[in-house]
C-alpha positions as a LaTeX table, in Angstrom:
\begin{tabular}{lrrr}
\hline
Residue & $x$ (\AA) & $y$ (\AA) & $z$ (\AA) \\
\hline
Met1 & $-0.77$ & 10.55 & 18.24 \\
Glu2 & 1.94 & 10.68 & 15.61 \\
Thr3 & 0.78 & 10.92 & 11.99 \\
Ile4 & 2.34 & 10.87 & 8.54 \\
Asp5 & 1.00 & 12.26 & 5.27 \\
Leu6 & $-0.07$ & 9.57 & 2.78 \\
Phe7 & 2.31 & 10.70 & 0.05 \\
Glu8 & 5.23 & 11.01 & 2.48 \\
Ala9 & 4.52 & 7.45 & 3.63 \\
Ile10 & 4.59 & 6.24 & 0.01 \\
Arg11 & 7.84 & 8.15 & $-0.56$ \\
Gln12 & 9.37 & 6.41 & 2.46 \\
Met13 & 8.09 & 3.04 & 1.22 \\
Arg14 & 9.97 & 3.66 & $-2.04$ \\
Ile15 & 13.17 & 4.51 & $-0.18$ \\
Leu16 & 12.98 & 1.42 & 2.02 \\
Thr17 & 12.29 & $-0.78$ & $-1.00$ \\
Gln18 & 15.30 & 0.69 & $-2.85$ \\
Gln19 & 17.43 & $-0.08$ & 0.22 \\
Gly20 & 16.25 & $-3.71$ & 0.15 \\
Lys21 & 14.28 & $-3.27$ & 3.39 \\
Thr22 & 10.68 & $-4.18$ & 4.13 \\
Phe23 & 8.00 & $-2.10$ & 5.81 \\
Ser24 & 4.66 & $-2.76$ & 7.46 \\
Phe25 & 1.35 & $-1.12$ & 6.71 \\
Ile26 & $-2.38$ & $-1.49$ & 7.23 \\
His27 & $-5.05$ & $-0.85$ & 4.63 \\
Val28 & $-8.74$ & $-1.39$ & 4.06 \\
Thr29 & $-9.44$ & $-3.84$ & 1.24 \\
Phe30 & $-11.89$ & $-2.88$ & $-1.49$ \\
Asn31 & $-12.71$ & $-4.51$ & $-4.81$ \\
Arg32 & $-14.28$ & $-1.83$ & $-6.99$ \\
Asp33 & $-15.56$ & $-4.34$ & $-9.56$ \\
Thr34 & $-17.56$ & $-6.37$ & $-7.04$ \\
Arg35 & $-18.04$ & $-3.45$ & $-4.63$ \\
Ser36 & $-16.92$ & $-5.65$ & $-1.76$ \\
Ser37 & $-14.34$ & $-5.60$ & 1.01 \\
Glu38 & $-12.54$ & $-8.26$ & 3.01 \\
Gly39 & $-12.04$ & $-5.77$ & 5.83 \\
Ile40 & $-8.72$ & $-4.52$ & 7.08 \\
Arg41 & $-5.47$ & $-6.16$ & 5.96 \\
Gln42 & $-2.34$ & $-5.87$ & 8.07 \\
Val43 & 0.82 & $-6.46$ & 6.03 \\
Arg44 & 3.79 & $-7.22$ & 8.28 \\
Arg45 & 6.55 & $-7.25$ & 5.66 \\
Ala46 & 6.10 & $-5.62$ & 2.25 \\
Arg47 & 8.15 & $-4.17$ & $-0.57$ \\
Leu48 & 6.87 & $-2.04$ & $-3.40$ \\
Arg49 & 6.81 & $-3.44$ & $-6.91$ \\
Pro50 & 6.66 & $-1.51$ & $-10.17$ \\
Ala51 & 3.34 & 0.21 & $-10.72$ \\
Ala52 & 1.21 & $-0.95$ & $-13.61$ \\
Lys53 & 0.68 & 1.38 & $-16.50$ \\
Gly54 & $-2.75$ & 2.96 & $-16.81$ \\
Asp55 & $-3.29$ & 0.99 & $-20.01$ \\
Asp56 & $-2.80$ & $-2.33$ & $-18.18$ \\
Val57 & $-4.79$ & $-1.77$ & $-14.97$ \\
Ser58 & $-7.72$ & 0.56 & $-14.48$ \\
Asn59 & $-7.08$ & 3.36 & $-11.98$ \\
Ala60 & $-3.42$ & 2.32 & $-11.64$ \\
Asp61 & $-2.43$ & 5.85 & $-10.61$ \\
Tyr62 & $-4.51$ & 5.51 & $-7.44$ \\
Lys63 & $-3.20$ & 2.09 & $-6.40$ \\
Leu64 & $-0.16$ & 0.95 & $-4.47$ \\
Phe65 & 1.47 & $-2.15$ & $-5.94$ \\
Tyr66 & 3.35 & $-4.23$ & $-3.39$ \\
Tyr67 & 4.76 & $-7.68$ & $-2.72$ \\
Glu68 & 3.75 & $-9.30$ & 0.57 \\
Glu69 & 6.84 & $-11.13$ & 1.81 \\
Asp70 & 5.04 & $-13.43$ & 4.29 \\
Thr71 & 2.62 & $-14.87$ & 1.72 \\
Gln72 & 4.92 & $-14.31$ & $-1.28$ \\
Met73 & 2.00 & $-12.75$ & $-3.15$ \\
Pro74 & 1.94 & $-9.71$ & $-5.43$ \\
Arg75 & $-0.89$ & $-7.45$ & $-4.28$ \\
Asn76 & $-2.25$ & $-3.96$ & $-4.68$ \\
Cys77 & $-4.44$ & $-1.63$ & $-2.68$ \\
Trp78 & $-6.05$ & 1.76 & $-3.09$ \\
Gln79 & $-3.64$ & 4.42 & $-1.84$ \\
Met80 & $-6.46$ & 6.35 & $-0.18$ \\
Leu81 & $-7.33$ & 3.32 & 1.96 \\
Ile82 & $-3.92$ & 3.07 & 3.66 \\
Leu83 & $-4.45$ & 3.52 & 7.40 \\
Ala84 & $-0.96$ & 3.09 & 8.88 \\
Phe85 & 2.69 & 2.84 & 7.84 \\
Asn86 & 5.29 & 1.28 & 10.17 \\
Gly87 & 2.98 & 1.83 & 13.14 \\
Ile88 & 2.23 & 5.49 & 12.31 \\
Lys89 & $-1.28$ & 6.66 & 11.44 \\
Val90 & $-1.55$ & 7.82 & 7.82 \\
Val91 & $-3.48$ & 11.01 & 7.05 \\
Leu92 & $-4.26$ & 12.87 & 3.86 \\
Asn93 & $-3.25$ & 16.52 & 4.07 \\
\hline
\end{tabular}
């Protein structure tokens, strides 16, 4: 099975976003404040958005900030909970 390193996947997400292209990815949802999850979210078309500063959002350095094109919603997820990028399994090396 083909795999991609988490930080390489994020690097490629940045490149695609800069090119005006979308990408797909899958991540596990987790709300640290309520310690709850809504399960796995599959995002069909996303673009990255500017990351929040650490002063504005807690743990911002560990989150991926994206815009979901299909729902037109700004969202974020924990980087470590990304499972797949453009159909390729994401691993942490």
